[in-house]
N, C-alpha and C positions, 0 to 999 in steps of 0.2 A: 450161278444161274438164279435169277430172281423168280418169285412166284408168277409175275406177269409174263416173263419170257417163257417159263415152263407151260403156262396155260396157252400162250400164243402158239407154241410148238405143238401142243396136244390138239389144238383146234386145226392147225395146218394139216396134221396127219389125218384127222377126221375128214377134212376137205378133200385131200388127195384120194383117200380110199372110197369115201362115199360118192364122190363125183365119178370116179371110175366105175363103180358098181351101178350107179344110176344111168349112166350113158351107154354102158357096154351092150345091153340088149338092143339098143337102137343103132349104134354105130361104133364098131371097135376103133376105127380111126379117130372119131371124135372123142371117144373115151381116153385114148392115149394122148391125144392132143391136149385135152383138158388138164391132164396131169403134168404134161410138159410146161404148159402155160402157168399153172399154179405153183410149180416148183421153180421154173426158169425165170419168170419175171422178177420175183423178189431176190433171186440169186444174182441177177445181172444189174438191176436198178435199185440203188440204195441212196439214202441221204448221208452225206459225210457226218461223222460224229455219232451216228446211230449204229453203224456196223464198223468193224475193224478194217475189213477189206471191201472197198467200193470199186466195182468195175465201171459202172456208168453212174455218175453223180446226178441225182435228181432232187428237186425241192421236196420238203417234208410232206407236202400235200400228196405227192405221188406215192410215197411210202405209206401214208395213212390210207390212201385209196386201195393200194394193194392188200393191206391188212384187212380192210373192210371186205374186199372181194373174197379173201380166204374165209373169213368168218361167215359171210353170206352163203358161199358155196358149201361150207360144211353143214349149215342148217338146212338149206333147201334140198341138197342132195341126200342128206340123212333121212328126211321125211319121204323122199321118193324111193330110196333104195332099201331102207331098213324098217324093222318093226317099230311101232310107235314108242315102245319103252326105250329102245336104243336112240331113236330120233329125239325123244324128250331129254335124254341124258346129254346128247350133243348140244341141244338147244340151251340147256342149263350151263354147260361148260362155256359155250359161246357167250352167254350173257355175263357170266363172271369174268370171262376174258375181256369183254368190252369195258367192264368197270375198272379192271386193272390197267387197261390200255389208255384210258382217258388222259391221265397226266402225261404219258409219252406222246400222245397225239397233240396235246396242247403245246408241248415243247417242240415237236417237229413242225407244227404249223407256225410257230413264232420265229423259227430260224430264217435267216435271209437265204435267198436262192443261191445254190452253189455256183 
């Protein structure tokens, strides 16, 4: 596992938990749906060559978009649901994740459509 994939996974976990916590007081159904979406979409839709097992092949731009969605959800939900110190830590991890993701995103965006 590379540093980039480790950071991406850590950010995904933050997104899942923080989004659940941020939405739970407003709507339990929406909170659960958000976790299903954040976990399910990247599990189903992937770019060939980026994952070993691809269920539904999509262009690299979709994979990049799903990654950006996870990162944005982690940061926004952390600031809504958690204390500022925790939210700042998530924001820092997200920023470092983006810096590690840029080469992968360039590669994904340069691939031809599946």
